N, C-alpha and C positions, 0 to 999 in steps of 0.2 A: 524541605518544608514547603507545604502548599500555601500560597497566599490567596486571599479572596480578592476578586476583582473590585476595583474602586466603584462605589455606588455614586450615581449622579446625584446632585443636590435635589432635595425634595421640593417639588413645586408647591406653590401656594394653593391651598384648598379653598374653594368657594362654597360656602354652606348657605349663606343668605345673601343673595346677590341684590344689591341696590343699584340705583341709577349711576352713581359714580363708578361702581365696579363694572357695570355693564358697558359703559363707554370705554373704559380702559381695556376691557376684554375684547370689544369689537374692533378696537384700533389695531389689534394683532392680525386681523383677517386680511387675506389677500382680496383681489377683485372677484374671484370665483364665488365665494359665498354671497356677495352682494348681487351678483348676476343671477344666482340660483333663487335667492329670496325675491328679487324683482320679477323673475319668471313666474313664480307662484302668485305674486301679487297681481301681475298683469293678467294672468289666467282667471283669477277670481274676479277682478275688476271687469273683464270682458263678459263673464257670466252674469254678473249683477247688472251690467249696463245693456244686456241683450234686448230687453223690452224697449229701452230708449232708442237703440239703434234700429230696431224694427219699426218703431213709430216714426222715426225720422225718414227711413227709407220709404215707408208707406206714404208719408206726406209729400215726398219728392216725386213720386211716380203716379199718383192716383189721377190727378187732373191739373189743369193750369191754375185753378184757384188754390188747390192745396199746395202746389209748388210755390205760388206767390206767398202763401202763409209760411212755408218752409224758409224761403229767403228772407222774409220779414223777421223771422226768429233771429237770424244772424245780423240783421241790420239794427236790432234793438228796438223794434216796434211792438214787441209783445211785453209780457209782464216782467221780464228780467233784461238787464242790459246785454247788448250784443257781444261784448268782450267775454262775458261769463259763458255764453253758449259756445263761443269760439274756443275757450279754454277746455270746456267739456269735450268738444269734438277733438281738440288736439290731444287730450289725455286718452281718449279712445283710440286715436291713431297711434300714439306712443305705445299703448298696451298691445295693439295688434302687431306693430313692427317689431317691438322687443320680443314678444312671444314667438313670432315666426323665427327670428334670428336665434333665440335660445333653443327653440324646438329643433332647428337644424343641428345645433351643437349636440343636443341629446340624441338625435338620430345617428349622428356620426359616432358618438360614444357607444350606442347600442350596436352598431354595425361592426365596430372594430374594438376588440378588447385591448389592443395596444394603445388606444387613445384614453384609457382610463388611468391617468396618472396626474400628478400635481402640475407638472409643466404644461401639459396639454390643457388642463383646466384653466390655468392662468392666461395662457395665450388665447384660448377661445373666448374667455370672458372679456379680454381686451378687445377681441375682434367683434364681439356682440355690440359693445358700446361704440366701437369705431365705425361700424356699419349703420347701426340704428339711429344714433344721435344726429349725424349729418342729414339723414333722410327726414327725421322729424323736424330738424331745424329748417330745412327747405320747405316742408309742408307748412310749418308755422309762419314762415316769411310770406308764403302765398296766401295763407288763411287770413293773416292780419294786414294784407295789402301792401307789403313792402316791394313787391314787383308785380 
């Protein structure tokens, strides 16, 4: 007599996801989805901030007067406090460093089909943060004058 294989228990079905459901759903994620989402966010942020970056670069290289205005921006002598502009610059640096690290991960995954698995995704996501966060922390320490 043939027996039917045992069916796994039915998973909970999410029809209308609210904030409490979303937080419990996101807690099951590994580090790889967060790295992927941060890669997309950093790319969009760099695209949106491109005019600001070009304006800052233009002010830093045009003349000595524009360079003095550029440094006054970070000293808090213009319309917003200096720490705010330092945080904006630090967020742009984070976006660049994170996007480069995650982009290298995606290039490796494109070049090697054996790298497309869950284990490599988790290890490379950890490597993205292990490389990018100390670099950004060192730049932040220099930017805020800790050394």
